[in-house]
C-alpha positions in Angstrom: -136.0 102.3 165.3 -134.6 105.0 167.4 -136.7 108.0 168.4 -135.1 110.3 165.9 -135.7 107.6 163.2 -139.3 107.8 164.1 -139.3 111.3 164.0 -137.9 111.6 160.5 -140.2 109.2 159.3 -142.9 111.2 160.4 -141.8 114.3 158.8 -141.1 112.4 155.9 -144.6 111.2 155.7 -145.9 114.8 156.1 -143.7 116.1 153.3 -144.7 113.4 150.7 -148.1 114.1 151.5 -147.8 117.8 151.1 -146.1 117.5 148.0 -149.1 115.3 146.7 -151.7 117.6 146.9 -152.3 120.3 144.4 -153.0 123.9 145.8 -153.1 127.3 144.1 -150.2 128.6 146.4 -147.0 126.6 147.5 -146.9 124.3 150.4 -143.5 123.2 151.7 -142.0 124.8 148.4 -138.3 124.5 147.8 -138.2 128.2 148.0 -138.7 127.8 151.7 -135.9 127.9 154.0 -134.9 124.0 154.5 -134.9 124.3 158.1 -138.8 125.2 158.3 -140.0 123.0 155.3 -140.8 120.0 157.3 -142.5 121.9 160.0 -144.8 123.5 157.6 -145.4 120.0 155.8 -146.6 118.9 159.3 -149.1 121.7 160.0 -150.2 121.4 156.4 -150.8 117.5 156.9 -152.9 118.2 160.0 -155.0 120.6 158.4 -155.5 119.0 154.9 -157.0 115.7 156.7 -159.1 118.1 158.8 -160.4 119.9 155.5 -161.1 116.4 153.9 -163.2 115.4 156.7 -165.3 118.3 156.4 -165.6 118.4 152.6 -164.9 115.0 151.0 -166.8 111.6 150.7 -170.3 111.1 151.4 -170.4 111.3 155.2 -173.4 112.7 157.2 -172.9 115.9 159.0 -172.8 114.5 162.1 -170.1 111.9 161.0 -168.1 114.6 159.9 -168.4 116.8 162.9 -167.2 113.7 164.9 -164.6 113.1 163.2 -163.4 116.7 163.6 -164.0 116.3 167.2 -161.8 113.1 167.2 -158.8 115.2 165.2 -158.9 117.7 167.9 -158.9 115.4 170.9 -155.3 113.8 169.3 -154.1 117.4 169.0 -154.6 118.1 172.8 -153.3 114.6 173.9 -149.7 113.7 174.7 -147.9 113.3 171.4 -145.3 110.6 171.6 -142.6 110.4 169.4 -142.7 106.8 168.9 -145.4 105.8 166.0 -147.0 102.4 165.8 -147.9 100.9 162.4 -151.6 101.4 163.3 -153.0 102.6 160.1 -155.5 105.6 160.0 -157.8 104.4 157.3 -160.1 107.5 157.0 -159.8 108.9 153.3 -156.7 106.7 153.0 -154.7 109.7 154.8 -151.3 109.0 155.9 -151.0 107.5 159.2 -152.6 109.8 161.9 -149.9 108.9 164.3 -147.0 110.0 162.0 -148.9 113.3 161.6 -149.4 114.0 165.1 -145.7 113.0 166.2 -144.3 115.5 163.5 -146.9 118.3 164.5 -146.5 117.9 168.2 -142.5 118.2 167.7 -143.1 121.2 165.6 -145.5 122.9 168.3 -143.0 122.0 171.2 -140.0 123.1 169.2 -141.6 126.4 168.3 -143.9 127.1 171.2 -147.0 127.3 168.9 -150.3 128.2 170.5 -152.8 125.2 170.3 -155.4 128.2 169.9 -154.1 128.6 166.3 -155.0 124.9 165.5 -158.3 125.0 167.5 -159.3 128.0 165.4 -158.7 126.0 162.0 -160.7 123.2 163.4 -163.5 125.6 164.2 -163.5 126.8 160.6 -163.9 123.2 159.3 -166.8 122.6 161.6 -168.3 125.6 160.3 -167.6 124.2 156.5 -170.0 121.4 157.5 -172.8 123.5 158.8 -172.8 126.9 157.1 -173.1 127.4 153.6 -174.0 131.0 153.1 -172.6 134.4 154.8 -174.9 137.2 155.5 -172.1 139.9 155.5 -168.5 140.8 154.5 -167.9 140.8 158.3 -169.1 137.4 158.7 -166.8 136.2 155.7 -163.8 137.8 157.4 -164.5 136.2 160.7 -164.6 132.8 159.0 -161.2 133.8 157.1 -159.8 134.9 160.6 -160.1 131.1 161.7 -159.7 129.3 158.4 -156.6 131.0 156.8 -155.2 133.6 159.2 -153.8 130.8 161.9 -151.5 129.4 158.9 -149.9 132.7 158.3 -149.3 133.5 162.1 -147.9 129.8 162.1 -145.4 130.5 159.5 -144.5 133.7 161.1 -143.6 131.9 164.2 -141.8 129.0 162.6 -139.7 131.6 160.9 -138.7 133.1 164.3 -141.2 136.2 164.3 -143.7 137.1 166.8 -144.6 140.9 165.8 -148.1 142.2 166.3 -147.9 144.5 163.0 -146.5 141.3 161.1 -149.4 139.3 162.3 -151.8 141.9 161.1 -150.3 142.3 157.7 -150.2 138.7 157.5 -153.8 138.2 158.4 -154.8 140.5 155.6 -152.8 138.4 153.0 -154.2 135.2 154.4 -157.8 136.4 154.1 -157.3 137.8 150.6 -155.6 134.5 149.5 -158.6 132.7 151.2 -161.5 134.5 149.3 -159.3 134.6 146.1 -159.8 130.8 146.1 -163.4 131.2 146.6 -163.6 133.5 143.9 -161.9 130.9 141.7 -163.7 128.0 142.8 -167.2 129.8 142.6 -168.7 127.8 140.0 -167.4 124.5 142.0 -168.8 125.6 145.3 -172.0 126.8 143.8 -172.4 123.2 142.6 -172.1 122.0 146.0 -174.4 124.2 147.6 -172.0 126.6 148.6 -171.7 130.5 148.2 -169.2 132.7 149.8 -170.3 135.7 148.1 -172.0 137.7 150.9 -175.6 138.5 150.8 -175.4 141.9 151.8 -173.1 142.6 148.5 -175.7 140.5 146.6 -178.6 142.9 147.8 -176.7 146.1 147.2 -176.4 145.3 143.7 -179.6 143.3 143.0 -178.2 140.0 142.2 -180.6 136.9 142.3 -180.1 133.7 143.2 -182.5 132.3 140.6 -180.0 133.7 138.0 -177.3 131.4 139.3 -179.6 128.2 139.6 -180.1 129.0 135.7 -176.4 129.1 135.0 -176.7 132.9 134.3 -174.1 135.5 135.2 -176.5 138.6 135.2 -174.8 142.3 135.1 -176.1 142.3 138.8 -173.8 139.3 139.5 -171.0 140.9 137.7 -171.0 143.8 139.7 -171.2 142.0 142.9 -168.2 140.0 142.0 -166.5 142.9 140.8 -166.9 144.4 144.3 -165.7 141.1 145.9 -162.8 141.2 143.9 -162.0 145.0 144.8 -162.3 144.2 148.4 -159.9 141.4 148.0 -157.4 143.4 146.4 -157.6 146.2 149.1 -156.7 143.1 151.8 -153.7 142.0 149.6 -152.6 145.5 149.4 -152.8 146.2 153.2 -151.0 142.9 153.8 -148.1 143.7 151.2 -145.5 144.9 153.8 -145.3 141.5 155.2 -143.6 140.1 152.0 -140.7 142.6 153.1 -140.5 141.6 156.8 -138.0 138.8 155.6 -135.1 138.1 154.0 -133.6 135.0 151.4 -135.9 132.6 149.8 -138.6 133.1 152.2 -139.0 136.8 151.0 -139.5 135.3 147.6 -141.9 132.9 148.6 -144.2 135.4 150.2 -143.7 137.6 147.0 -144.6 134.9 144.7 -147.7 133.8 146.9 -149.0 137.6 147.1 -148.5 138.0 143.3 -150.1 134.9 142.8 -153.2 135.9 144.3 -153.3 139.2 142.6 -152.8 137.4 139.4 -156.1 135.1 139.7 -157.9 138.3 140.8 -157.0 139.4 137.3 -158.2 136.4 135.8 -161.2 136.7 137.3 -161.8 140.1 135.8 -160.6 138.7 132.4 -163.7 136.4 132.5 -165.7 139.5 132.6 -166.5 138.2 136.3 -167.9 134.9 135.1 -166.1 132.6 137.3 -169.4 130.4 137.2 -168.8 129.2 133.9 -164.9 130.0 133.4 -162.7 129.1 136.3 -159.7 131.4 136.5 -156.5 129.6 136.8 -152.7 130.3 136.6 -150.8 128.4 134.1 -147.1 127.9 133.0 -147.1 131.1 131.0 -147.2 133.3 134.3 -144.5 131.6 135.7 -141.8 133.9 134.3 -143.8 137.2 134.9 -144.4 136.3 138.5 -140.8 135.4 139.2 -139.7 138.8 137.4 -142.1 140.8 139.6 -141.2 139.1 142.6 -137.5 140.2 141.9 -138.3 143.6 140.8 -141.1 144.2 143.6 -142.0 147.7 142.3 
């Protein structure tokens, strides 16, 4: 098999992997320009496997950290195009060599800084060891490494390296990350995680004992409403990045932004009780989101 055929196979593996995983927001969507879709899939596959190391299965903390260290060591090693049939059995994920062949080509082609990928791995390590956040600032620092690098990578794949767009993208990506936390509030709590900052809990008088009893009190509703408002502010601050592009990528970004804001609306519709009612988007949301993305007022 030629190097070009090997590379096509590597990207095909990443695309198949990306399309096989559910996410709130589009990954390698058909709305993305075809020229960058395989590259986004390569980045996604790298991040998805690392995230699974941090979250999935019954490994010990040290085993998870060791896997993430090994994943990072592959990131900084030379990345040959030629791929062997050596399987990567952890979590039955796609062949690691396919992922890194595609990712290495993407990083070289677009001159992507390795620090962006190291930031992602830093956040995944934090997922393993940190279950609570003392302040909104701490939560945003986590988002700076867990979410913002993805936005900056997409900007560079689209041919943009602009400080203003970077800052706007950071706002949207952090908002999307926190929206996901609010959506998964109940699931995370059952798994021992709580992303609502302690300072906001204390300000509203929210008590952990109430969550332990599956009670969302008025104090917790006020706390969660405050989180929603702060997250909406982040979305609004980053909204102009959606107009920094043309064509299908502009529509993709608008739909992503609108989808995040719609989920925040759903949190409010649960009377700020995502513990007992998970806010989701459904088929009925599709047409209104597309219409709003088109008119964009």
